[in-house]
GUVO-625262 format. One record per residue (C-alpha): x, y, z; residue in three letters; residue number from 1. Coordinates in Angstrom, 1 decimal. Example, Ala and Ser with C-alpha at 12.3 -4.5 7.8 and 13.67 -1.06 7.14 Angstrom:
! residues 2
<r xx="12.3" yy="-4.5" zz="7.8" code="ALA" pos="1"/>
<r xx="13.7" yy="-1.1" zz="7.1" code="SER" pos="2"/>
This chain:
! residues 84
<r xx="0.0" yy="0.0" zz="0.0" code="UNK" pos="1"/>
<r xx="1.4" yy="3.4" zz="-1.0" code="UNK" pos="2"/>
<r xx="0.7" yy="6.5" zz="1.0" code="UNK" pos="3"/>
<r xx="2.9" yy="9.3" zz="-0.3" code="UNK" pos="4"/>
<r xx="1.2" yy="12.0" zz="1.8" code="UNK" pos="5"/>
<r xx="1.6" yy="10.4" zz="5.2" code="UNK" pos="6"/>
<r xx="4.6" yy="12.5" zz="6.0" code="UNK" pos="7"/>
<r xx="2.7" yy="15.7" zz="5.3" code="UNK" pos="8"/>
<r xx="-0.2" yy="14.5" zz="7.5" code="UNK" pos="9"/>
<r xx="2.1" yy="13.6" zz="10.3" code="UNK" pos="10"/>
<r xx="3.7" yy="17.1" zz="10.2" code="UNK" pos="11"/>
<r xx="0.2" yy="18.7" zz="10.3" code="UNK" pos="12"/>
<r xx="-0.8" yy="16.4" zz="13.1" code="UNK" pos="13"/>
<r xx="2.4" yy="17.4" zz="15.0" code="UNK" pos="14"/>
<r xx="1.4" yy="21.1" zz="14.5" code="UNK" pos="15"/>
<r xx="-2.0" yy="20.4" zz="16.0" code="UNK" pos="16"/>
<r xx="-0.4" yy="18.8" zz="19.0" code="UNK" pos="17"/>
<r xx="2.3" yy="21.5" zz="19.6" code="UNK" pos="18"/>
<r xx="1.6" yy="23.5" zz="22.7" code="UNK" pos="19"/>
<r xx="-0.8" yy="21.0" zz="24.1" code="UNK" pos="20"/>
<r xx="1.3" yy="17.8" zz="24.2" code="UNK" pos="21"/>
<r xx="4.8" yy="19.1" zz="23.6" code="UNK" pos="22"/>
<r xx="6.7" yy="22.3" zz="23.4" code="UNK" pos="23"/>
<r xx="9.4" yy="23.1" zz="20.8" code="UNK" pos="24"/>
<r xx="10.7" yy="26.5" zz="19.8" code="UNK" pos="25"/>
<r xx="10.2" yy="27.4" zz="16.1" code="UNK" pos="26"/>
<r xx="13.6" yy="26.3" zz="15.0" code="UNK" pos="27"/>
<r xx="13.4" yy="22.9" zz="16.6" code="UNK" pos="28"/>
<r xx="9.8" yy="22.5" zz="15.4" code="UNK" pos="29"/>
<r xx="11.0" yy="23.2" zz="11.9" code="UNK" pos="30"/>
<r xx="13.5" yy="20.3" zz="12.2" code="UNK" pos="31"/>
<r xx="10.7" yy="18.0" zz="13.4" code="UNK" pos="32"/>
<r xx="8.4" yy="19.0" zz="10.5" code="UNK" pos="33"/>
<r xx="11.2" yy="18.5" zz="8.0" code="UNK" pos="34"/>
<r xx="12.0" yy="15.1" zz="9.5" code="UNK" pos="35"/>
<r xx="8.3" yy="14.1" zz="9.3" code="UNK" pos="36"/>
<r xx="7.7" yy="15.3" zz="5.8" code="UNK" pos="37"/>
<r xx="10.9" yy="13.9" zz="4.2" code="UNK" pos="38"/>
<r xx="11.3" yy="10.7" zz="6.2" code="UNK" pos="39"/>
<r xx="10.2" yy="8.3" zz="3.5" code="UNK" pos="40"/>
<r xx="12.1" yy="9.8" zz="0.6" code="UNK" pos="41"/>
<r xx="15.3" yy="7.7" zz="1.0" code="UNK" pos="42"/>
<r xx="17.4" yy="10.6" zz="2.2" code="UNK" pos="43"/>
<r xx="20.0" yy="10.6" zz="5.0" code="UNK" pos="44"/>
<r xx="20.9" yy="13.5" zz="7.2" code="UNK" pos="45"/>
<r xx="24.0" yy="14.5" zz="9.1" code="UNK" pos="46"/>
<r xx="21.9" yy="16.4" zz="11.6" code="UNK" pos="47"/>
<r xx="21.8" yy="14.1" zz="14.6" code="UNK" pos="48"/>
<r xx="18.1" yy="14.7" zz="15.4" code="UNK" pos="49"/>
<r xx="16.8" yy="14.3" zz="11.9" code="UNK" pos="50"/>
<r xx="19.0" yy="11.3" zz="11.2" code="UNK" pos="51"/>
<r xx="18.0" yy="9.6" zz="14.4" code="UNK" pos="52"/>
<r xx="14.3" yy="10.1" zz="13.6" code="UNK" pos="53"/>
<r xx="14.7" yy="8.7" zz="10.1" code="UNK" pos="54"/>
<r xx="16.8" yy="5.7" zz="11.3" code="UNK" pos="55"/>
<r xx="14.3" yy="4.9" zz="14.0" code="UNK" pos="56"/>
<r xx="11.5" yy="4.9" zz="11.4" code="UNK" pos="57"/>
<r xx="13.5" yy="2.7" zz="9.0" code="UNK" pos="58"/>
<r xx="14.6" yy="0.3" zz="11.7" code="UNK" pos="59"/>
<r xx="10.9" yy="-0.3" zz="12.3" code="UNK" pos="60"/>
<r xx="10.1" yy="-1.2" zz="8.6" code="UNK" pos="61"/>
<r xx="10.1" yy="-4.9" zz="9.2" code="UNK" pos="62"/>
<r xx="6.6" yy="-4.4" zz="10.6" code="UNK" pos="63"/>
<r xx="5.5" yy="-4.0" zz="7.0" code="UNK" pos="64"/>
<r xx="7.8" yy="-6.6" zz="5.6" code="UNK" pos="65"/>
<r xx="10.7" yy="-4.3" zz="4.5" code="UNK" pos="66"/>
<r xx="14.2" yy="-5.0" zz="5.8" code="UNK" pos="67"/>
<r xx="16.2" yy="-1.9" zz="6.8" code="UNK" pos="68"/>
<r xx="19.2" yy="-1.2" zz="4.5" code="UNK" pos="69"/>
<r xx="22.4" yy="0.4" zz="5.7" code="UNK" pos="70"/>
<r xx="22.8" yy="2.9" zz="2.9" code="UNK" pos="71"/>
<r xx="19.5" yy="4.5" zz="4.0" code="UNK" pos="72"/>
<r xx="20.7" yy="5.0" zz="7.6" code="UNK" pos="73"/>
<r xx="22.1" yy="8.3" zz="8.7" code="UNK" pos="74"/>
<r xx="23.9" yy="7.1" zz="11.9" code="UNK" pos="75"/>
<r xx="26.5" yy="4.5" zz="12.6" code="UNK" pos="76"/>
<r xx="24.1" yy="3.1" zz="15.2" code="UNK" pos="77"/>
<r xx="21.4" yy="2.7" zz="12.6" code="UNK" pos="78"/>
<r xx="23.8" yy="1.1" zz="10.1" code="UNK" pos="79"/>
<r xx="25.0" yy="-1.4" zz="12.7" code="UNK" pos="80"/>
<r xx="21.5" yy="-2.6" zz="13.1" code="UNK" pos="81"/>
<r xx="20.9" yy="-3.5" zz="9.5" code="UNK" pos="82"/>
<r xx="21.7" yy="-6.7" zz="7.6" code="UNK" pos="83"/>
<r xx="22.9" yy="-5.2" zz="4.4" code="UNK" pos="84"/>
């Protein structure tokens, strides 16, 4: 099943929760929105926060039958938890 807009929806949902369930300044919230919107595009990031978010999501892909792949991991920790 393909859902190319789920990152955008997640970012909008995070916006609706901001201030009620969590607090982030504008700069940090911008990083969160970026991470949510772009998490499924096969990118990696040298930013520790964004890279960790993306790696965490990708390491959970076996739940939908997709094995995580090292080249799509941003961190050494993420890469060390892949099989290929």
